[in-house]
N, C-alpha and C positions, 0 to 999 in steps of 0.2 A: 417481452424485450427479450428474455433469455433465447439465445437460440443458440446451435452448434456453434463452436468455436470461442465459446465465451468462459470455460471455466475452468480458475487456475488453482495451482496447491502452490509449494515454496520447497526451494530450496538452496542451501549455502550450503553445506558442510561445516554447520555450527559442531560435530563430536570433534572436534581437532582440526577442522577443516582439512581432514584425511581424504583423499581423490577417492580411495575406496566408497569411501563414505557417502562420497557427492557423486560416486557413476550411478550407484545404488539407486539413490532418491532421484535420481534420473530416467534410471529405467524403471522405478515405481509408479512416477508420473506417467509414464508411456502407456504402461500395465494397465495402468486405471483408467487411462483415456481422457487423461486431462488435455488442454489446449494448450496448456502457457504455464511458466513457473515464475515465482518472483524471488529474487532476494531482497535481505532485510540489512541495511548496515547494523550492526550491532558487534559481536566482536571480531567482524572477516571484513575484508574490501566486501560490498557488494558487485561490484564490476566483474571481476575475476573467477568467482564460481562461475556466471551466464555465459562467459564466451567458451568454458569448459561444457557447460551444458549442450549450448548452440551446437557445439564441436561434436557431442557422441549424439546429440537430438536433431535432424534434418528438419523438421516439424514442428516442435513445440517453439512457440512464442516466447521472449524471455524480458522481463522488466526487472528495474528495481524500486522495492516497495518500502521503504524509501531509502537513495541519498540523501544525507546532510548536504545541502546548497552552500549553508554558510561555513560550512570545514571546507570548501573549495572555493573557486571564484570562477567566474561563466568562461574562460578562455580553455584553462582545463578540463572544467566540467563537458561542453563542447567537444573539445577534442578526443577525450574519453567515449564518449557517445556517439559521435561519428563513426568511431573506431569500430565501436559495437556496433552499427546500425551494417556496418562497411560487411564486417567479418560474419556476419547472422545472416548477409542476404536479405535484409530489412526485416528481421522476424525483433528489432530489437525497440523496447520502450522505455524512456527517460521517466522513472517517477521521485519527484524531490519532495522534501520536508526540509523545514527549516530547526527543528531542534529547538531546546528549549536554553534559555540563555548562561545557566551554570554548566550545560555540557558547552554550547560553543568559545564561551568566554574561560574557563578553565579545564576543559577535557582537549579541545583543539586549540587554545588560545589563539583565537582569531575575534577581532571585535564584534561589537551586539551593536545592533540600534533596530527602531522599530519594525519588525519582519515583515508586515504585509507589502508597504512598500517597497521595502529593500528585495522583498522576493518577486515582486510583479519587475522592476526592472532589472533582475538578473536573470531572469526568461526572457525578457526583451533584450537584452545582452548577447544570449545563447544564441538567440534564431538571427540578430546579426550578425554573426561572427558567421555560423552556417551560412547565410546568404552571400556574405562576402566570399564564401568556398566555393559555391553552386553556381555563383556567375562568374568570377573573378572580379568583380567591384571592389573597389577602395573600401576598407574598413573602417566607419568612421563612427564611435559610438560613444556617446558624450553623457552622461546621467549623473545623478546626485550622488550615486553609491559607487560604479564601475564606471572606468574609462577605459576604450579598448581604441586606438587610433594608428596602429601598426602591423602590418601584414607580409613580411617581405616574400618572394618568390618563395625560395626555400622549406617557410614553413608553412606554404599553404599545401595542404592535400586537394588531392584531384576531386571534382565533383564526383559524387556519389549518384550512381546510376539509379540508385534505391528511394534516391531523395535523402530527406531524415527524418528523425524518430520522432514520434511522438511526445510530447510533453505531458507528464497528467502530475497534480501537484496536490500530495497528501493537506489537507484543514481541518478543522476543528470548528471554529469560530465564525463569525458571520467574515470580517474583515476578512482573514485568509480564504472562505471559501467564496468569495465574490472575486478576490484576485485569480480563484483556479479557471471562474464562469468566464474572465475578461481577458485574461492570458493564456492560459492554457488549455490544452488540449482536452483536458478532462480532469476529474477529481476521482482522488484516494479517499475512499470515505475512513475514514477510522473505524475500528475492530471494536471500539466501546460504541455502541450504538442500538437503536433500536429501532422497528419499523414504524411507532409512531413517531420519534423525533424523526426519521427521516422524511418521513413523510409532510410533519408537520412543519420544520424548522429546515432542515438541510435543503430539500429540493426548492421550497420562495425564495430562499436565498440565492440560490442555484439562479434560479430561473431572473430573477431580477439583475442578476451580473452577468445576463447573456445579454440582455436586452433586447434587439431587435437577431441576432445570432439564433439559426437553429439550434432546437436542443439537437436534432440528429445530427452534429455539427460535434459535439461534447458528449465525452463517456464517462459512466460513473459506475467505479468498480466499488466492490464492496466488499469485505472479509465478514464473512458469515462466520462467528463462532457458533460448533457444533460438538455435540457429543453424542456420539453412537460407538453401537460395537455389536460385536456378533451372540455374546456372552451377557447376561447380569451382570458377572463380574467385571466385564472388557469397559459395559454401559457406567457402572458404577464407577468404573476408577479414570473413565473420560468425564464424567460427571461431575468427580472432583476437581478436575486439574481445570475445568470451566470455570466450575466457582471462585476456584483461587485466581485464576487470570481477570476476574469479572470485578474482584473484591481487590487486587493490585491496583487496576485501573480507577476505580471507582473511590478510591483514597485519594486519589491528585485533582486538586483544584480547580485546574482546568477542564476535567470531565462531569464538575459539578451540576452545570445547567440538563446532562441528559435524565440524572436522575431528579433534581427537581421538576421537571415538567410532567415526572409520574407521580409526584407529590413523595418523592426518597430524599430531599435534599441533609435531612439530619445523620442519614446513614454515611454520607460522605464522610462527614464530620467524626462520626464515630472510628470508620474506617482510616481515617487520617489519622486519628489519635493511636490507633494499636499500630500503625505503621512506625512512627514514632518511636515506639515499645518492642517492635521485632518481631509482634505476635504474629504471624504469616498466618497460624491455625485458627485463630481466631477470628482472624477478618473473614476465611472463606466460610464461618462458621456463622457471619451474619447476611450470609448469600441464601436468602428460603427461596423454597422451590418459585414464589411467584415473580422473583427479580430473575432470578434463574431464568425460569422460560420467557419473561420480557427479553433478555437481552441475548439467550441461545438460543439455539432448534435443538430438541433430545429427542432420544427414540431410536428406533431402529435404523438403518439405510436406509427401509422404501422410507418408513413415516416422515425421515427427517428430511429425503428429499422429496416429498410432496410436500411438505410444511413450507422449505426453501421457497418452492415454486407457488403455494399460495401465499406466502409476505411478501416476496419480493418479484415475481416477475414482471409486474407491469412498471419499476420503478425505477432499475438497475441496468446497465446493459453488460457489465460483465462482474462477475462472482470469485472469489476468493475462499478455496476451503480453511480456514482457521480453527487448527486443533492441536492445540496444545499441549498434546500426551504424542505416545506409539501408537499409528492407527494401521489395523492391518492390512494388506495388501486387497484381500478379497472384500472388506469393508468398503474401503475407498471406492474400489471397481463399482462397487452395487449403489452408493451412495453416488455415484457420477451418473450412473445407469436411471437411477431414480431422477434425479434432477431433470434429468432431458428428455423425462417424461415418456 
């Protein structure tokens, strides 16, 4: 299922939001032969960097992975995404996520409620707003969480000849995964997953959520933790960074089911305890080679590319290279070429 047009990387200008850094990231993505770039809402707005990336590149697809839905409302999200799709000539994908309660209430000062039903309604409201703009029909959406019943001509954008952007939803648990399958156009799989968990847990939940809807109409995007390099030193540095990332995710209770599937539930308890102490080095030390190679692909660019195809070619439609370290251009280019086979 992985064919040309499906391999993405990241671009976000996280090094201080520097425009030169952002431009260099876009240039690197194009040189490597990537098909698109995602941005993540961490220390910077997830939309602004993509607008600049789309201006610099006329071919890269751009998408948020993710923008925090509950930090916004459907109207503001619909407007920004609609504009992005217009400005990029139809190359934008809206990736949404819920975040956790503490961030929504304490960082964004927004209300919290059961995330799965609220997210489904959020997506439905965004689609209703877009439909009103595309058709000129009256806007009338009333749900349990959101109501949008006013759209004056002055505030109505012109219909987008490129249509409306696809909506992809980040999900970990069964409730949100089913919402993705029922209401969204695709699923953004979390980076803390394994081939076994994807096949035995995630895909059956997607199938159940899709019901009679064809699987071909639904996109599954997988971020693949990858440790690679052109020298032993580069590979060792990359591997250590990936161990640390696995340890960070593994300390979170919400991701414990992935570890439990492999019989490693106690590892989450240990990691969580060390995270409370701030002992990040010790946490990474708990990720042995078996755990590492279950969650990540490790090896030369040629080896990693072949293994990615072997593990995921028949189960995902898009993949993102998840590399929590600085990868050299030539290594990224070789990896992309190896994935394409």
